[in-house]
N, C-alpha and C positions, 0 to 999 in steps of 0.2 A: 224671252229667248235666253234660256239659262245654259244652253250647251255651248261651250267655248269654241268647238270646231265649227258648228253651224254659224255662230256669230262671226267667226273669222272669215268664212267663205262668203257670207252675205255682205259683210262690211267691205270685203275686197272687191267684189263684183259691183256693188251699188256705188261705191266711191269712184271706181274707175270709169263707169259709165257716166256718172254725174259730172265728172271732170272733163268730159267731151263737150264740144261746142256744136250747137245746131246751126245749120245753114239752110236758108230758104229765101223767100222774098224779104225785103227789108222789114216790113211791118211784122210778119210772122216770126222772123228770126229774132227781132227785138223782143217780141212777146215770149218766145220759148226760152230765151236765155235769161229773162227776168219775168217769170210767169206770175209771181205773187208779190203783193205789197207788204206781206207779213214776214216772209222768210226769203233768204237769198236763193238764187237759182240752183246752186249746188245742193243745198239741203233739200230743196223741193224734189229734184229728180232723184236724189239719193233715197228719199222716202218712197217714191214711186217704185223704184227698182226693188228696194227691200220688201215692200208689200207684195210685189209680184213673186219674189222668191219664196217668201214665207207662207203666203196665202194662195198664190196662183192668180190673184187678181189685184188690180189697183184702179181706183176710180178718181175722176175729177170732173167738176162741172165746168162747162164752157160759159163764161159770163159775157153777155152781149148787151149792148145799149139798145135804145128804142129803134134804131135804124138797122139792127142786126149785125153791127160791127163788133168783133171780138175785143173785149176790154181786158180780160184776164182769165186765169184758170184757178179754180178753188179745189184744193186737194180734199178728198174724203177719206174717212177710215174704211177699212174693209167691211166692218160690221154695220156700216150705215146703209149699204145696199143689200136689201133682204130678198128682193124678188125681181125677176126679169119677165115681163109679160109680152107674149107674142100676139099681135092683133093686126090682121090684114097685112101680113108680111112686114110689119113694123115692130121694133123692139121698144118697150117702155120700161124704164127703171123706177122702182119704188125706193126712194131715198128717205131715210129716217134721220131727223135732225134733233139735236139736244134742246133747242130753244123751245120754250113753252108755247110761243105763238107761231111756231113753225115745226109742228111735230113730224109731218111726213109730206112729201111732194112727189108727184110723178114727173119724170123727165123723159122726153123722147130721145131716141138714139143719137140724133144730131146735136143734142145738148149735153151729152155725156162722153167723156173720154174713158174708154174701158180698155185698159192694158191687161192682157191675159196671156198665160202660158198655155200649155197643152189643154185642149178642150175635148174631153172624152165622157161627157155626161151620159147617163143611162136613160134619162127621160127628157121630155120636151123643154122643160125649164133649165135643168142642170147642164144641158149640152152647150149652153152659152157661158157657163162659168169655167174659168181656167182651174188647173190643178197644180199644186206646188210640187217640186221635187221631193219635199219631205214625205209625201204620201208613199213613195217607193222606199223610204228609209226607215219606216216605222219599226221593222224587226231589228235593224242594226242599232237604232237609237236606244231601243229597249235594252239590248245587250250592253251597250256602252254605259247606260245608267246603272245597270246591275254591277258592272265592273267598277264604276266610280264609287258606288255605295260600299262594295266589298273592300276596295282600297281604303276608303275612309274608316271603315270599321276595323280593318287590320291595323292601321296606323294608330287609331285611338286606343286600341286595347293591346298594343304591342308590348307595353312594359309590365302588364299585370301577371300573366302566367308564364313568363319566360323561364323561370326556374322553379323547382320543387324541392322542399326539404323534407326528408323522410326520417322519422324516428322509429326504428324497428322495435317491435314488441312493447309498444307503449300505447295506452289509451289516454289520449290527451283531451282535456276539457277545452272549451272555446277560449277561455282566458289564457291558458297555457299556449295554445296555438298562436294567439294574437301576440303574446310576448316573444315567442320565437321568431315570428315573421317580422315584427317591428324591430327586434334586435338585429336581424339580418339586414333589413333596409338601412338602418342607421350605420351599420358597419360597411356598407357598399355604396353609400351616397354621400353627397357633400364633400367634406375634406377627405373622406375615406374612399372616394371614387377612384377606381383603378388599383387600389392596394390589394395585396393577397388576402384571400378569405380563409379564416381559421374556424374550424368546426371541431367540437369535441367528438369523442368516439361513438357517442350515441346517435349522431345525425349523419345523414348522407345527402349530398347536394346533386341534383339531376337537372340538366339543361333540357328544356322542352323545345321542340321544333313546331312553331305555331303555323308556319306557312307550308302547307302540303304542296307537292308537285302539281297536283290537280288545280289547286287554287292559283298557283303561279302561272300555270298555262292559261287559266281563264282570264287572269288579269292582262295577259298579252293580247287579248282581243281588242284592247284599247287602240293599238296601232292599226289593226285590221279595219275597225269601224271608221277611222280617219280616212283610209283609202276608199271606203265605200261612200262616204260623204262627198269626197272629191269627185268620184265617178258619177254620182247622181247629179251633181251640179255642173259636170263637164269641165272641171278645172283640174289641171295637172296637180297631183298630190304634193309635188315639191313646193307648190305655192302655199299649201296649207300647213305642212309640217316640216318643211325644209329638207326632205329626203328625196324620195322618188328615184328616178333613173340618174345615177351619178355620172353616167357617161354622156348624157345629153348636154349639148351646149346651151349657154344662156340664151342665145338667139333662137335656137330651136324651141326651147321651152316657152319663150315669149311669143313666138309665132303660134304655138299650140294654144296658148292662153287667149291671145287676141282672136283666134279663130273660134274658140269656144264661146266667148261672150257675144258673138254675133247673134246667137239664139235669143239673147235678152235685149239686144238693141233693136232687132227687127220688129218685134211686136210694138215697140214704142214708135218707131219711124212709120210703120204701116198705118197705125191708128191715127197718128197726127196728120199724115198725108190725106187720109180718107176724110176725116172730120173737118179739117181746116181747108181742104180743097186745093192745096198747092203742094208741090213736091217738097219733102223735108228730108234732110240728110243729117246724120250725126257722126262726127268725125273726131278722131283723137288729135289733139294739138301736139305737134312735134316738139321735142326738146331742142335746145340750141345746137347741140352736137348733131342731132339727126337732121336738122335743117341745113347745117353747113355741109354735111355729107351728101344730102340730096342735091343741093345746088351745085356742089363740086362735080357730081356725076353728070348733071345736066349740062354743065359748062364743057366737060370733057367730051360729051357726046355731041357738042355743038348745037344743042337744043335751046339753050339760054345763053345770051351774051354775058361776058364777064361783068360788064358795067351794070346790067340789070340785076345780076346776082349780088353785086356789091351794094346796089341801092336797096335791095330787099333786106340784106343783113343790117344796113344802117337804119331802116325803118323799124326793124325789130329790136334795135338797141344792142345788137350783138357786137357790132364794130362801130 
């Protein structure tokens, strides 16, 4: 992931969703908030969301004991699942492992968590694979890469042909040209930088314009592609590049963002509820200020007693 704008939006969404808390039955809630014995829950779900955003799919095996009780969840890489087989209305996943004694195994659908985004496959197999928003961004990313390469080339070569020295009515050998050029560089660099330039009557100094208006216009596409990346991922562009609609309030932009990431929460919640057999919710933990404001509103509306609100704040360590 070498594109800084894509990294920014993927990091933003995956981190925010991973920072939410699962709510379900006691056993399932404990499992989901600590799904792995190898990495913490935040990094686990951050990876799940990042894989969904980048590849359209994220996979994990449901680890069960001999009695069928769920013991944990093992995260898989996107490239480990190479095929989904449809047989008698059942889905079977072919999972490839790196271990020599465990090269590949078939898992039934109820043994695999398959988090996916939009599924628009054109054949029987591919219709069960999700597609990343990056698919829609291929032309824009190509334009941005060209802009970045052009910018790098322009900056790298900015100092070389910025000026030209002409010697009229003279046929100069290479050694003579080198002496004139090196003498000019010596007189305009180091301690002589910024000092007036003195040329004899036989030479003329011309300043070259390296960056044409067409190239400058092309480089401006960089800002346009940032907006396209934000649009494809459904995130307000102000979250990506700090601009966007300057007249929008912070609360309005936050509400737009929270609404937009529902499309990434829903596939996770829906898959977990289906495969684990119990309702699962994923909710944002309120900040201290948000909790105080919420409780104050409930107290004012006479929905919550002041004593209960006070006890809640004490339990949270706020007061």
